[in-house]
C-alpha positions in Angstrom: 6.1 15.4 3.7 8.3 15.2 0.7 6.6 13.5 -2.2 8.3 11.8 -5.1 7.0 12.1 -8.6 7.1 8.8 -10.4 7.7 9.2 -14.1 7.4 5.6 -15.2 5.1 5.3 -18.2 3.9 1.9 -17.0 2.6 3.4 -13.7 1.2 6.4 -15.4 -0.8 4.1 -17.7 -2.2 2.4 -14.6 -4.0 5.6 -13.7 -6.4 4.8 -16.4 -6.5 1.1 -15.7 -8.8 -0.6 -13.3 -8.8 -4.0 -12.0 -9.3 -6.3 -9.2 -10.3 -9.7 -8.3 -10.4 -12.5 -6.0 -11.4 -16.1 -5.6 -12.2 -18.6 -2.9 -9.3 -20.7 -1.8 -8.9 -24.2 -3.2 -7.6 -26.9 -1.0 -6.5 -29.3 -3.7 -8.1 -32.2 -1.8 -9.5 -35.2 -3.7 -13.2 -35.7 -3.7 -15.3 -38.8 -4.5 -17.9 -38.7 -7.3 -21.2 -40.5 -7.2 -19.7 -43.5 -9.0 -17.1 -44.0 -6.3 -14.1 -42.8 -8.3 -11.8 -40.1 -6.9 -10.8 -37.0 -8.9 -9.0 -33.8 -8.2 -11.3 -31.2 -6.8 -12.0 -28.4 -9.3 -11.1 -24.9 -8.4 -13.9 -22.9 -6.8 -15.7 -20.3 -8.7 -13.9 -16.9 -9.0 -14.7 -14.8 -6.0 -15.0 -11.2 -7.0 -14.9 -10.0 -3.4 -11.9 -11.9 -2.0 -9.7 -8.7 -1.8 -11.3 -6.6 0.9 -11.0 -2.8 1.3 -7.9 -2.2 3.5 -9.2 0.0 6.4 -6.7 2.5 7.7 -4.3 1.9 4.8 -3.5 5.7 4.9 -1.9 5.1 8.3 0.8 3.1 6.5 3.7 4.5 4.4 3.0 6.8 1.5 6.1 5.9 -0.5 5.5 7.5 -3.9 3.2 9.8 -5.7 2.2 10.2 -9.4 1.2 13.3 -11.4 -0.1 13.2 -14.9 -2.1 16.1 -16.2 -5.3 16.4 -14.1 -4.7 12.9 -12.8 -2.6 12.2 -9.7 -2.1 9.3 -7.3 -0.7 8.4 -3.9 0.5 4.9 -3.2 0.6 3.3 0.3 2.0 0.1 1.8 3.3 -1.2 5.1 6.7 -0.4 6.5 7.3 -4.1 6.7 6.9 -4.5 3.0 9.4 -1.7 2.2 11.9 -3.0 4.7 11.7 -6.5 3.1 12.3 -5.1 -0.3 15.2 -2.9 0.9 16.8 -6.0 2.6 16.6 -7.9 -0.6 13.8 -10.2 0.6 10.6 -11.2 -1.2 7.6 -9.1 -0.5 5.9 -10.9 2.4 2.5 -12.6 2.3 -0.1 -10.3 3.6 1.3 -7.2 1.9 -1.3 -4.7 0.6 -0.6 -1.9 -1.9 -3.2 0.8 -2.0 -3.3 3.3 -4.8 -5.5 6.4 -4.5 -6.3 7.9 -7.9 -7.4 11.5 -8.0 -9.1 13.3 -10.9 -8.9 17.1 -10.6 -8.0 16.7 -7.0 -11.1 14.6 -6.3 -10.6 11.0 -5.1 -12.2 8.9 -7.9 -10.8 5.4 -7.5 -8.8 3.3 -5.1 -6.9 0.4 -6.6 -5.7 -2.4 -4.2 -3.4 -5.3 -4.8 -2.9 -7.9 -2.1 -0.4 -10.8 -1.8 -1.4 -13.9 0.1 0.2 -17.3 0.0 -2.0 -19.7 -2.0 -3.8 -16.9 -3.9 -2.0 -17.7 -7.2 -4.7 -20.0 -8.3 -7.6 -17.7 -7.5 -7.4 -15.3 -10.4 -10.2 -15.0 -12.9 -10.3 -17.5 -15.9 -8.1 -16.7 -18.9 -5.9 -14.3 -17.0 -2.1 -14.7 -16.4 -1.0 -15.7 -13.0 0.8 -12.9 -11.2 2.5 -14.9 -8.4 0.2 -14.7 -5.4 -1.1 -11.2 -6.1 -4.8 -10.4 -6.6 -6.3 -7.1 -7.5 -9.4 -5.1 -6.7 -10.9 -1.7 -7.7 -13.0 0.5 -5.4 -14.9 3.7 -6.0 -13.9 6.9 -4.3 -16.5 6.1 -1.6 -14.7 2.8 -0.9 -17.5 0.7 -2.4 -16.4 -2.1 -4.7 -16.5 -1.2 -8.4 -18.2 -4.1 -10.0 -18.1 -2.6 -13.5 -14.4 -2.8 -13.8 -12.7 -5.6 -15.7 -10.5 -7.2 -13.2 -8.5 -9.1 -15.8 -6.8 -5.9 -17.0 -4.8 -5.7 -13.8 -3.3 -9.1 -14.4 -2.4 -8.3 -17.9 -0.9 -4.9 -16.9 1.3 -6.3 -14.1 2.3 -9.6 -15.8 5.3 -8.0 -17.6 6.8 -7.1 -14.2 7.5 -10.7 -13.2 11.1 -10.0 -12.3 9.9 -7.2 -9.9 7.4 -9.5 -8.2 4.7 -8.0 -10.5 5.2 -4.6 -8.9 5.2 -1.4 -11.0 6.8 0.6 -8.2 9.4 -1.7 -6.7 12.2 0.8 -7.5 10.3 3.4 -5.5 10.2 1.1 -2.5 13.9 0.4 -2.8 14.8 4.1 -2.8 12.3 5.3 -0.3 13.9 6.7 2.9 12.0 5.2 5.8 13.9 7.5 8.2 12.9 10.7 6.3 9.2 10.6 7.1 6.7 8.4 8.7 4.7 8.2 5.5 1.2 8.9 6.8 -0.7 12.0 6.0 -0.7 13.1 9.6 3.0 12.4 10.1 3.5 15.8 11.7 2.0 14.4 14.9 4.2 11.3 15.1 7.8 11.0 16.1 10.0 9.3 13.5 12.4 8.4 16.3 10.2 6.8 18.9 6.9 6.1 17.1 4.9 7.8 19.7 2.3 10.4 19.0 3.1 14.0 19.9 -0.5 15.2 19.2 -1.8 17.1 22.2 1.6 18.0 23.6 2.0 21.6 24.8 5.3 23.6 25.1 5.3 27.0 26.6 7.9 29.6 25.9 10.0 30.6 28.9 10.4 34.4 28.5 9.2 37.7 29.7 5.8 37.4 28.1 5.4 33.6 28.5 4.0 33.4 24.9 2.6 30.2 23.6 4.7 28.7 20.8 2.9 28.1 17.5 2.2 24.5 16.4 5.0 24.4 13.8 7.7 25.6 16.3 6.2 23.2 18.9 6.6 20.3 16.6 10.2 21.2 15.8 11.1 21.5 19.4 9.5 18.1 20.3 11.3 16.4 17.4 14.7 18.0 18.4 14.2 16.8 22.0 13.3 13.3 20.9 16.2 13.2 18.5 18.5 14.2 21.4 17.1 11.3 23.5 17.6 9.0 20.5 21.2 10.0 19.9 22.0 9.8 23.6 20.6 6.3 23.8 22.6 5.2 20.7 25.8 6.6 22.2 25.2 4.7 25.5 
């Protein structure tokens, strides 16, 4: 899969940043105090574990990569999020951005930012509101990293308000969804039909009936599916 090198200084700096956060939802309902007076309910205590680890995030779209010395990164999101951005629409609620950070080719951290309607009031005290985004930092083994300062993420992304607090919005806009599927195992998935080609077998028809190698097999499958796709479009 073709990988893009993202040269932005802001994103490169994020390789050394860590952050994350969460907080219980507040419903804004009034509550009655013991004296009988009503008052606005106070926001609930900041929930450090509101943003959960996104299982199977690497089955999404790997839309950009970063390289900076011994540090590198791979950033994933959903196809729906990229399509919305490319259509000029707001990034939808429920979008998750997952950023794998490697140090000397070893996965050291996984940064996650998630957008949910109503999460804007859930950030930690004394941090800028970043729309409805919250942040979380996980260790390489996917455990939550409680030692990181979650407020740093809000500060880092706050200056990207015009890009919906995204450091890589331009990469989403320019990413070619038709070029690759985006997942690490994209060689077993058809970009035309979305069906898996893993386990398919194609035998060469020739004097020796030789088995075609995996690379050639994949190429033939893709060409066949492309022919079906083009024929359907013409009809």
